[in-house]
C-alpha positions, 0 to 999 in steps of 0.5 A: 500499500501506498504511503499516504503522508510524511513521517511524524518523526525525525532523526534528532541529528538532523533537526534544526541547529536552534533546537534545544534538544540532546542529540544522542541519548535517544534516536528520533524526536517529534517532527513538525507538521505543515502549518504557519511556520516553516519546519527549519524555523519552528519548534513542534509544541511537544518539543517546546513544553518538554525540551524547552519550558520543561513543563513536562518531563515526557512525551507521555506527560506533555499529550496528556497535557496537550489532549486536555486543552490546556495550551493556548496558541496565539489564542487557540487551544492546541492540541497537536504535538506536532503544531509548528511554534515559530517566531512571534507566537505566543504560548499561553497555560492558563492554569498556571497563569503564565505565558510566553513568547517566541523570540528571535535570540542569537541564532535560535528562537526562545521563549520570553515570560510575557505579562498576561495583558501582552498575551493577546498582541502579536508582531507579524511581518506583512509578506503580501498585500491583494485587493479583494472585493473591489476596494477591499484589501487583505494583507498575508502576514509571515504566520500564514495568517490574511488579516482584512483591516476595517479602516484603511490602513497605509501598510505594505510588505515588508512593513510589521503590524501588531494585531490582537489574537485570535480575533486578528484585529488591526492595532498598529503599524511600523515600517522600515524606514531611516530613523526608525527601529528594528528588531533582527530576527535572523543571523548570530545577532538576532534579537538585537534591536538596531536603529536605521541609517539607510535603506536601498531600494534593491533589483529584481536579483537582489532584495533591498539593503538597509544600513543598521547601527546596534547599540554597541556602535557597530554598523552592518548592511542587512537585507530587509528581509531578516529584519523586522521594523518596531517603529520609532521606540520599541513596541510597548511589548516584550520583543527580546530575551534579557542577555543576562539571563 
């Protein structure tokens, strides 16, 4: 009989480097299912609960918690152990009163605890803009969701926006432009906030390049695709992990 789906597990030795798991004591680990984030830049929810947050000790314990509907991701109950958790996703544990946001941190994705007031807010990268139903516009975001702002908003691909989850209500937007701040989301210095000094338009074969200056005084030219604009001041939501931790 033909195989109907992909494997539900993967070898630990071939998992993305940022996964915080032991790679030698066991051979396999659950793999991510198709979803809002690519496998190369996301965790299976089981791995987050057991290996990253260490809220459970075993897979069986994690499955028990998930099947009981005790874990919310972006405001919705998720029961799948393989659900991909990625950039800026909010994991909420109502029974213990804790919430976490997945943020970039020196080449990895790490959960940082956030205040309960922030668990309904999510920062997203705008990936596409389309006209639907005549004059109405839709915007595709980095996590696969599509929003339809009620009021007219001035956003375009490459911008960032804050929405409420799970309602997807538009709150604010930010543009990558001179004088604004940006969060580096990929690379060895990911998680650092830099000031944008210049943005050069790209060509068909080469995307736009931004010149940014970091807090330590160093500057660099980076593709705009690895920068998340956050406005002239950092939004009042937790976006970085404290360096001392």
